[in-house]
FIPA-487967 format. One record per residue: residue number from 1; residue in three letters; x, y, z of N, C-alpha, C in turn. Coordinates in nm, 3 decimals. Atoms other than C-alpha are relative to their C-alpha. Layout:
N
   nr  rest      n_X      n_Y      n_Z     ca_X     ca_Y     ca_Z      c_X      c_Y      c_Z
  NUM   ALA        X        Y        Z        X        Y        Z        X        Y        Z
...
//
This chain:
219
   nr  rest      n_X      n_Y      n_Z     ca_X     ca_Y     ca_Z      c_X      c_Y      c_Z
    1   MET   -0.083    0.117   -0.032   13.751   16.586    8.996    0.115   -0.016   -0.099
    2   GLU   -0.104    0.011    0.102   13.939   16.582    8.666    0.110    0.102    0.024
    3   SER   -0.098   -0.105   -0.029   14.105   16.910    8.761    0.087   -0.039    0.119
    4   LEU   -0.075    0.042   -0.118   14.208   16.767    9.098    0.102   -0.108   -0.036
    5   ILE   -0.091    0.107    0.041   14.359   16.453    8.940    0.116    0.057   -0.080
    6   SER   -0.104   -0.064    0.080   14.548   16.669    8.691    0.099    0.075    0.088
    7   THR   -0.086   -0.077   -0.091   14.682   16.891    8.970    0.092   -0.092    0.078
    8   ILE   -0.081    0.095   -0.077   14.800   16.594    9.177    0.106   -0.064   -0.089
    9   ALA   -0.095    0.061    0.093   14.965   16.436    8.871    0.117    0.093   -0.029
   10   ILE   -0.104   -0.098    0.029   15.158   16.755    8.803    0.092    0.021    0.121
   11   TRP   -0.076   -0.035   -0.119   15.268   16.814    9.162    0.065   -0.119    0.069
   12   ALA   -0.046    0.116   -0.078   15.331   16.458    9.287    0.152   -0.020   -0.007
   13   LEU   -0.144    0.024    0.014   15.683   16.408    9.146    0.084    0.114    0.057
   14   PRO   -0.079   -0.109   -0.060   15.816   16.758    9.230   -0.003    0.001    0.152
   15   VAL    0.010    0.000   -0.146   15.686   16.736    9.588    0.081   -0.114    0.059
   16   LEU   -0.070    0.118   -0.051   15.823   16.384    9.639    0.151    0.020   -0.006
   17   LEU   -0.144   -0.022    0.016   16.167   16.474    9.504    0.050    0.109    0.094
   18   ALA   -0.043   -0.113   -0.082   16.185   16.805    9.689    0.016   -0.038    0.145
   19   ILE   -0.001    0.035   -0.142   16.107   16.655   10.027    0.102   -0.109    0.030
   20   THR   -0.087    0.113   -0.030   16.300   16.328   10.005    0.148    0.032   -0.024
   21   LEU   -0.141   -0.033    0.027   16.621   16.464    9.847    0.053    0.100    0.102
   22   HIS   -0.037   -0.092   -0.107   16.622   16.742   10.105    0.052   -0.079    0.120
   23   GLU   -0.039    0.080   -0.116   16.641   16.480   10.381    0.126   -0.082   -0.028
   24   ALA   -0.118    0.081    0.035   16.891   16.258   10.200    0.127    0.085    0.003
   25   ALA   -0.116   -0.089    0.001   17.124   16.558   10.163    0.053    0.022    0.141
   26   HIS   -0.043   -0.013   -0.139   17.130   16.606   10.541    0.084   -0.120    0.041
   27   GLY   -0.070    0.121   -0.039   17.236   16.245   10.589    0.135   -0.013   -0.068
   28   TYR   -0.126    0.011    0.074   17.504   16.257   10.320    0.106    0.092    0.060
   29   VAL   -0.096   -0.096   -0.054   17.668   16.569   10.462    0.039   -0.036    0.142
   30   ALA   -0.033    0.045   -0.136   17.644   16.436   10.818    0.105   -0.111   -0.005
   31   ARG   -0.100    0.107    0.014   17.832   16.125   10.706    0.136    0.057   -0.038
   32   HIS   -0.126   -0.063    0.042   18.093   16.343   10.538    0.075    0.060    0.118
   33   PHE   -0.062   -0.065   -0.115   18.154   16.523   10.867    0.012   -0.093    0.122
   34   GLY   -0.035    0.095   -0.105   18.181   16.206   11.073   -0.114   -0.073    0.067
   35   ASP    0.112    0.069   -0.065   17.829   16.097   11.172   -0.063   -0.100   -0.097
   36   PRO    0.053    0.101    0.092   17.732   15.766   11.006   -0.141   -0.046    0.035
   37   THR    0.130    0.046   -0.048   17.393   15.744   11.181   -0.099   -0.021   -0.114
   38   ALA    0.095    0.010    0.111   17.184   15.812   10.869    0.040   -0.112   -0.096
   39   HIS   -0.049    0.107    0.089   17.402   15.580   10.660   -0.033   -0.136    0.058
   40   GLN    0.027    0.128   -0.065   17.364   15.300   10.911   -0.149   -0.033    0.002
   41   ALA    0.145    0.020    0.001   16.987   15.352   10.909   -0.055   -0.017   -0.142
   42   GLY    0.044    0.014    0.139   16.976   15.326   10.527   -0.073    0.119   -0.054
   43   ARG    0.074   -0.118    0.041   16.857   15.682   10.487    0.074    0.088   -0.101
   44   ILE   -0.068   -0.075    0.106   17.121   15.812   10.244   -0.030   -0.072   -0.130
   45   THR    0.049    0.071    0.119   16.926   15.692    9.944   -0.097    0.086   -0.077
   46   LEU    0.098   -0.071    0.084   16.720   15.822    9.653   -0.134   -0.073   -0.001
   47   ASN    0.126    0.073   -0.009   16.450   15.567    9.734   -0.099    0.081    0.084
   48   PRO    0.091   -0.087   -0.075   16.155   15.790    9.832   -0.073   -0.071    0.113
   49   PHE    0.074    0.073   -0.103   15.989   15.514   10.034    0.074   -0.003    0.133
   50   LYS   -0.079   -0.006   -0.123   16.273   15.540   10.286   -0.022    0.130    0.075
   51   HIS    0.012   -0.133   -0.059   16.186   15.905   10.351   -0.145    0.044    0.021
   52   ILE    0.139   -0.046   -0.003   15.809   15.927   10.313   -0.057   -0.004    0.141
   53   ASP    0.079   -0.008   -0.122   15.614   16.042   10.616   -0.147    0.005   -0.044
   54   PRO    0.139    0.003    0.050   15.244   15.950   10.565   -0.074    0.133    0.016
   55   VAL    0.068   -0.128   -0.024   15.129   16.280   10.713    0.068    0.112   -0.078
   56   GLY   -0.070   -0.116    0.057   15.397   16.525   10.601    0.027   -0.007   -0.148
   57   THR   -0.033    0.014    0.141   15.476   16.383   10.258   -0.123   -0.019   -0.088
   58   ILE    0.119    0.032    0.080   15.128   16.274   10.148   -0.123    0.077    0.044
   59   LEU    0.127   -0.056   -0.047   14.841   16.394   10.367   -0.002    0.152   -0.004
   60   VAL    0.000   -0.146   -0.007   14.940   16.758   10.427    0.010    0.065   -0.138
   61   PRO   -0.003   -0.060    0.135   15.053   16.847   10.070   -0.124   -0.034   -0.081
   62   GLY    0.121    0.039    0.073   14.759   16.650    9.929   -0.121    0.081    0.042
   63   ALA    0.114   -0.079   -0.050   14.510   16.834   10.151    0.009    0.144   -0.049
   64   ILE   -0.017   -0.138    0.047   14.656   17.174   10.058   -0.033    0.011   -0.148
   65   LEU    0.029    0.000    0.144   14.644   17.089    9.686   -0.149   -0.016   -0.026
   66   THR    0.143    0.025    0.019   14.288   16.957    9.715   -0.082    0.123    0.033
   67   LEU    0.075   -0.119   -0.040   14.158   17.261    9.901    0.023    0.115   -0.097
   68   SER   -0.030   -0.108    0.095   14.336   17.500    9.664   -0.071   -0.021   -0.133
   69   THR    0.065    0.030    0.127   14.192   17.322    9.360   -0.152    0.015    0.009
   70   LEU    0.146   -0.002   -0.013   13.837   17.289    9.491   -0.056    0.137    0.035
   71   PHE    0.054   -0.127   -0.051   13.801   17.627    9.659    0.078    0.122   -0.046
   72   GLY   -0.078   -0.113    0.050   14.059   17.840    9.481    0.099    0.048    0.104
   73   GLY   -0.099   -0.053   -0.093   14.329   18.046    9.644    0.137   -0.056   -0.030
   74   ALA   -0.140    0.040    0.021   14.703   18.006    9.660    0.067   -0.020    0.134
   75   GLY   -0.060    0.028   -0.130   14.793   17.851    9.992    0.146   -0.037   -0.014
   76   VAL   -0.141    0.037    0.000   15.152   17.787   10.089    0.010   -0.152    0.003
   77   LEU   -0.014    0.145    0.007   15.221   17.432    9.975    0.131   -0.041    0.066
   78   PHE   -0.120    0.049   -0.062   15.465   17.260   10.205   -0.027   -0.138    0.059
   79   GLY    0.013    0.131   -0.062   15.530   16.927   10.369    0.134   -0.037    0.060
   80   TRP   -0.126    0.044   -0.059   15.801   16.721   10.531    0.012   -0.151   -0.016
   81   ALA   -0.026    0.144    0.002   15.961   16.378   10.522    0.041   -0.044    0.140
   82   LYS   -0.052    0.047   -0.127   16.077   16.157   10.806    0.139    0.060    0.018
   83   PRO   -0.132   -0.061   -0.018   16.372   16.347   10.953    0.111   -0.104   -0.004
   84   VAL   -0.116    0.088    0.002   16.705   16.187   10.876    0.067    0.006    0.137
   85   PRO   -0.063   -0.003   -0.132   16.866   16.080   11.205    0.143    0.053   -0.007
   86   VAL   -0.134   -0.058   -0.007   17.169   16.294   11.282    0.038    0.011    0.148
   87   ASP   -0.053   -0.011   -0.135   17.372   16.259   11.601    0.110    0.105   -0.004
   88   PHE   -0.097   -0.110    0.012   17.542   16.598   11.620    0.123   -0.022    0.088
   89   GLY   -0.114    0.028   -0.087   17.763   16.469   11.901    0.106   -0.085   -0.067
   90   ARG   -0.097    0.085    0.069   17.931   16.231   11.656    0.072    0.075   -0.113
   91   LEU   -0.071   -0.080    0.099   18.032   16.510   11.417    0.138    0.035    0.053
   92   ARG   -0.136   -0.027   -0.044   18.402   16.589   11.424    0.011    0.132    0.077
   93   ASN    0.005   -0.129   -0.069   18.331   16.949   11.525   -0.148    0.038    0.010
   94   PRO    0.147   -0.008   -0.001   17.966   16.943   11.637   -0.060    0.136   -0.028
   95   LYS    0.064   -0.132    0.016   17.887   17.315   11.661    0.025    0.057   -0.138
   96   ALA   -0.032   -0.055    0.132   18.066   17.417   11.343   -0.061   -0.084   -0.113
   97   ASP    0.049    0.088    0.106   17.968   17.112   11.137   -0.152   -0.001   -0.010
   98   MET    0.146   -0.008    0.003   17.603   17.153   11.235   -0.049    0.094   -0.110
   99   LEU    0.038   -0.096    0.104   17.591   17.450   10.997   -0.011   -0.067   -0.136
  100   TRP   -0.003    0.062    0.133   17.686   17.240   10.695   -0.105   -0.109   -0.014
  101   VAL    0.104    0.103    0.003   17.455   16.954   10.785   -0.138    0.064   -0.019
  102   ALA    0.130   -0.068    0.009   17.161   17.193   10.832   -0.019    0.067   -0.136
  103   ALA    0.011   -0.074    0.126   17.238   17.394   10.517   -0.014   -0.093   -0.120
  104   ALA    0.001    0.093    0.113   17.257   17.080   10.300   -0.140   -0.015   -0.060
  105   GLY    0.137    0.017    0.050   16.877   17.042   10.275   -0.046    0.116   -0.087
  106   PRO    0.038   -0.115    0.084   16.798   17.398   10.157    0.085    0.013   -0.126
  107   PHE   -0.086   -0.008    0.118   17.098   17.385    9.924   -0.045   -0.100   -0.106
  108   MET    0.053    0.098    0.095   16.959   17.068    9.765   -0.126    0.053   -0.067
  109   ASN    0.121   -0.059    0.059   16.626   17.247    9.716    0.036    0.109   -0.101
  110   LEU   -0.046   -0.101    0.096   16.813   17.532    9.547    0.043   -0.066   -0.130
  111   LEU   -0.046    0.070    0.120   16.981   17.289    9.308   -0.119   -0.055   -0.080
  112   MET    0.116    0.056    0.071   16.648   17.123    9.229   -0.084    0.110   -0.065
  113   ALA    0.074   -0.112    0.060   16.478   17.460    9.170    0.066    0.042   -0.131
  114   VAL   -0.073   -0.036    0.122   16.750   17.544    8.917   -0.021   -0.107   -0.107
  115   ALA    0.019    0.110    0.096   16.715   17.199    8.753   -0.139    0.006   -0.062
  116   TRP    0.136   -0.014    0.054   16.337   17.242    8.720   -0.010    0.122   -0.090
  117   GLY   -0.001   -0.119    0.085   16.401   17.589    8.579    0.059   -0.028   -0.136
  118   VAL   -0.060    0.040    0.128   16.626   17.442    8.312   -0.099   -0.081   -0.082
  119   LEU    0.102    0.078    0.070   16.353   17.190    8.226   -0.111    0.089   -0.054
  120   PHE    0.102   -0.094    0.045   16.100   17.474    8.205    0.046    0.072   -0.127
  121   LYS   -0.052   -0.071    0.117   16.323   17.660    7.960    0.006   -0.092   -0.122
  122   ILE   -0.006    0.096    0.112   16.376   17.347    7.748   -0.140   -0.024   -0.057
  123   ALA    0.137    0.022    0.046   16.001   17.284    7.734   -0.055    0.122   -0.073
  124   ALA    0.050   -0.123    0.062   15.925   17.647    7.651    0.061    0.024   -0.138
  125   SER   -0.066   -0.018    0.131   16.169   17.633    7.357   -0.061   -0.089   -0.107
  126   ASN    0.066    0.088    0.096   15.949   17.367    7.194   -0.151    0.014    0.015
  127   PRO    0.140   -0.031   -0.028   15.603   17.529    7.202   -0.101   -0.090   -0.070
  128   GLY    0.096    0.083    0.073   15.446   17.289    6.953   -0.003   -0.145    0.043
  129   GLY   -0.009    0.139   -0.042   15.534   16.969    7.136   -0.123   -0.047    0.076
  130   ALA    0.119    0.056   -0.064   15.265   16.735    7.268    0.008    0.007    0.152
  131   TYR   -0.016    0.001   -0.146   15.411   16.737    7.619    0.048    0.134    0.054
  132   THR   -0.055   -0.128   -0.042   15.514   17.101    7.631   -0.073    0.058    0.120
  133   ILE    0.077   -0.063   -0.108   15.232   17.232    7.852    0.010   -0.080    0.130
  134   PRO   -0.017    0.076   -0.126   15.236   16.943    8.105    0.140    0.011    0.058
  135   MET   -0.137   -0.008   -0.049   15.615   16.961    8.125    0.027    0.136    0.063
  136   MET   -0.019   -0.134   -0.055   15.608   17.337    8.180   -0.071    0.015    0.134
  137   LYS    0.075   -0.008   -0.127   15.343   17.301    8.451    0.073   -0.077    0.110
  138   MET   -0.073    0.078   -0.100   15.542   17.028    8.628    0.128    0.071    0.041
  139   ALA   -0.123   -0.072   -0.030   15.864   17.229    8.601   -0.029    0.123    0.087
  140   ASP    0.039   -0.116   -0.081   15.685   17.536    8.739   -0.031   -0.044    0.143
  141   ALA    0.029    0.054   -0.133   15.555   17.325    9.028    0.129   -0.036    0.073
  142   GLY   -0.129    0.034   -0.060   15.909   17.198    9.088    0.073    0.122    0.051
  143   MET   -0.065   -0.123   -0.046   16.046   17.550    9.107   -0.070    0.055    0.123
  144   GLN    0.074   -0.057   -0.112   15.769   17.656    9.343    0.020   -0.078    0.129
  145   ILE   -0.009    0.078   -0.124   15.783   17.369    9.592    0.143    0.004    0.055
  146   ASN   -0.137   -0.007   -0.049   16.163   17.379    9.610    0.033    0.137    0.057
  147   ALA   -0.020   -0.134   -0.055   16.161   17.755    9.661   -0.065    0.012    0.137
  148   VAL    0.070   -0.005   -0.128   15.904   17.718    9.940    0.079   -0.075    0.107
  149   LEU   -0.073    0.080   -0.099   16.099   17.441   10.116    0.134    0.063    0.036
  150   MET   -0.128   -0.064   -0.027   16.429   17.624   10.080   -0.019    0.120    0.093
  151   LEU    0.020   -0.123   -0.077   16.298   17.956   10.214   -0.062   -0.029    0.137
  152   LEU    0.063    0.037   -0.127   16.078   17.796   10.480    0.103   -0.055    0.097
  153   ASN   -0.097    0.063   -0.088   16.362   17.587   10.616    0.112    0.093    0.043
  154   LEU   -0.102   -0.097   -0.039   16.593   17.887   10.628   -0.049    0.099    0.105
  155   LEU    0.049   -0.086   -0.108   16.366   18.067   10.876    0.070   -0.039    0.130
  156   PRO   -0.078    0.030   -0.122   16.557   18.095   11.206   -0.088   -0.047    0.116
  157   ILE    0.087    0.059   -0.102   16.314   17.877   11.402    0.044   -0.145    0.022
  158   PRO   -0.032    0.142   -0.026   16.449   17.559   11.565   -0.129   -0.081    0.005
  159   PRO   -0.112    0.077    0.055   16.425   17.279   11.460    0.016    0.013   -0.151
  160   LEU   -0.023   -0.020    0.143   16.410   17.417   11.106    0.150    0.017   -0.024
  161   ASP   -0.143   -0.008    0.031   16.744   17.421   10.927    0.056    0.137    0.033
  162   GLY   -0.046   -0.135   -0.030   16.767   17.797   10.966    0.026    0.019    0.149
  163   GLY   -0.022   -0.006   -0.144   16.733   17.756   11.342    0.130   -0.066    0.039
  164   ARG   -0.125    0.071   -0.033   17.018   17.506   11.352    0.121    0.074   -0.056
  165   ILE   -0.108   -0.084    0.052   17.230   17.730   11.131    0.028    0.113    0.098
  166   ALA   -0.016   -0.107   -0.098   17.167   18.009   11.381    0.071   -0.050    0.125
  167   VAL   -0.066    0.059   -0.117   17.267   17.780   11.670    0.149   -0.018   -0.026
  168   SER   -0.139    0.021    0.035   17.589   17.699   11.488    0.079    0.130   -0.001
  169   LEU   -0.071   -0.127    0.015   17.674   18.066   11.431    0.003    0.084    0.127
  170   LEU    0.006   -0.080   -0.122   17.575   18.210   11.770    0.110   -0.040    0.098
  171   PRO   -0.093    0.037   -0.109   17.819   18.227   12.062   -0.061   -0.109    0.088
  172   HIS    0.046    0.119   -0.072   17.794   17.922   12.289   -0.115    0.030    0.095
  173   ARG    0.103   -0.028   -0.099   17.586   18.085   12.562   -0.134    0.031   -0.066
  174   LEU    0.123   -0.033    0.072   17.332   18.236   12.322   -0.052   -0.120   -0.078
  175   ALA    0.040    0.117    0.077   17.331   17.920   12.109   -0.075   -0.100    0.087
  176   TRP    0.064    0.094   -0.092   17.241   17.706   12.411   -0.141    0.048    0.034
  177   LYS    0.132   -0.054   -0.033   16.952   17.938   12.505   -0.094   -0.008   -0.121
  178   PHE    0.083    0.002    0.121   16.827   17.960   12.145   -0.044   -0.143   -0.032
  179   ALA    0.033    0.139    0.031   16.840   17.581   12.102   -0.113   -0.053    0.088
  180   ARG    0.107    0.044   -0.091   16.601   17.543   12.398   -0.138    0.030   -0.055
  181   LEU    0.130   -0.029    0.063   16.325   17.682   12.173   -0.049   -0.114   -0.088
  182   GLU    0.032    0.104    0.098   16.331   17.365   11.961   -0.133   -0.072    0.027
  183   PRO    0.128    0.069   -0.022   16.035   17.188   12.134   -0.121    0.084   -0.039
  184   TYR    0.113   -0.089    0.031   15.820   17.493   12.055    0.000    0.042   -0.147
  185   GLY   -0.014   -0.045    0.138   15.933   17.533   11.694   -0.117   -0.035   -0.089
  186   PHE    0.110    0.042    0.088   15.660   17.330   11.525   -0.131    0.070    0.036
  187   PRO    0.120   -0.079   -0.033   15.373   17.491   11.724    0.010    0.145   -0.048
  188   ILE   -0.018   -0.137    0.049   15.520   17.833   11.638   -0.026    0.005   -0.150
  189   LEU    0.017    0.004    0.145   15.528   17.734   11.270   -0.148   -0.014   -0.036
  190   LEU    0.143    0.017    0.026   15.163   17.619   11.282   -0.077    0.129    0.025
  191   VAL    0.064   -0.128   -0.029   15.057   17.948   11.443    0.025    0.099   -0.114
  192   LEU   -0.034   -0.089    0.112   15.239   18.141   11.171   -0.077   -0.037   -0.125
  193   LEU    0.071    0.046    0.119   15.073   17.926   10.905   -0.147    0.039    0.005
  194   PHE    0.145   -0.020   -0.008   14.714   17.953   11.029   -0.040    0.145    0.021
  195   THR    0.030   -0.143   -0.012   14.738   18.325   11.106    0.031    0.076   -0.129
  196   GLY   -0.033   -0.064    0.127   14.861   18.396   10.753    0.134    0.071    0.000
  197   ILE   -0.128   -0.070   -0.008   15.189   18.542   10.878    0.106   -0.071   -0.082
  198   LEU   -0.098    0.076    0.076   15.388   18.260   10.720   -0.006    0.034   -0.148
  199   GLY    0.015   -0.036    0.140   15.246   18.336   10.378    0.050    0.140   -0.030
  200   GLU   -0.047   -0.137    0.020   15.316   18.706   10.420    0.152    0.009    0.003
  201   LEU   -0.145    0.003   -0.003   15.676   18.622   10.502    0.059   -0.064   -0.125
  202   LEU   -0.059    0.078    0.108   15.730   18.369   10.225   -0.027    0.055   -0.139
  203   TRP    0.033   -0.040    0.137   15.549   18.515    9.924    0.092    0.107   -0.057
  204   PRO   -0.095   -0.097    0.057   15.770   18.826    9.885    0.136   -0.062   -0.031
  205   MET   -0.128    0.067    0.025   16.082   18.611    9.918   -0.011   -0.093   -0.120
  206   MET    0.024    0.087    0.115   15.932   18.364    9.671    0.004    0.079   -0.130
  207   ALA    0.006   -0.082    0.121   15.866   18.641    9.421    0.140    0.045   -0.042
  208   VAL   -0.137   -0.043    0.031   16.223   18.772    9.445    0.081   -0.118   -0.053
  209   PHE   -0.075    0.118    0.044   16.364   18.419    9.411   -0.038   -0.039   -0.142
  210   ARG    0.043    0.039    0.134   16.153   18.344    9.104    0.052    0.098   -0.105
  211   VAL   -0.055   -0.100    0.094   16.263   18.669    8.938    0.148   -0.025   -0.023
  212   LEU   -0.144    0.028    0.012   16.628   18.590    9.011    0.023   -0.127   -0.083
  213   LEU   -0.016    0.125    0.073   16.586   18.235    8.878   -0.030    0.021   -0.149
  214   ALA    0.035   -0.027    0.140   16.414   18.356    8.560    0.108    0.083   -0.069
  215   THR   -0.107   -0.083    0.056   16.687   18.617    8.509    0.125   -0.084   -0.028
  216   LEU   -0.118    0.086    0.015   16.962   18.359    8.562   -0.010   -0.092   -0.119
  217   LEU    0.018    0.099    0.105   16.812   18.108    8.319   -0.054    0.059   -0.130
  218   GLY    0.043   -0.068    0.123   16.674   18.360    8.070   -0.134   -0.043   -0.053
  219   PHE    0.135    0.030    0.050   16.304   18.278    8.055   -0.100    0.095    0.065
//
């Protein structure tokens, strides 16, 4: 139980920030390109309570952490927040601007992964400090969850961000056909998760990303 409490304490802040800022970034960029829907709904905010989904932000990540701690293993930790409302029809150039709105979330996760990496390096430079180990563990968790969310959301599966980026880049006829897969996107993702295919896709990309991040920041 003590190990579980410690694990949740380390992961809670990184998971909360990773998921909520990802969604807020979508709303901010949508407003920039002409859609004020998220702004009018009060969703362009750093207040996590505006973005928390009881299942995706708390239950699913908590269950994965609990099972990993109690039974071992390294499952793919992921979750989601309440989607920020975006009316793509209100964007100034809907098809083209969709790319930037969709890419904003993964880009925010990239920025947070780098920020947690900087914190990891700062903590590692002070090995004798009382908070060094907890800070390094939290920073490592921050890098991991942001890398997972960034790479996961870039998969070309609607309604993931990668799927919407693909819709934006494809010719109109193909984009329309591809977008029709959106209602099946979440079931497809669950199948990939429970068959282990999702982990096989993400872990190699995660490893490459972590090496690149460590090389960039010098730790």
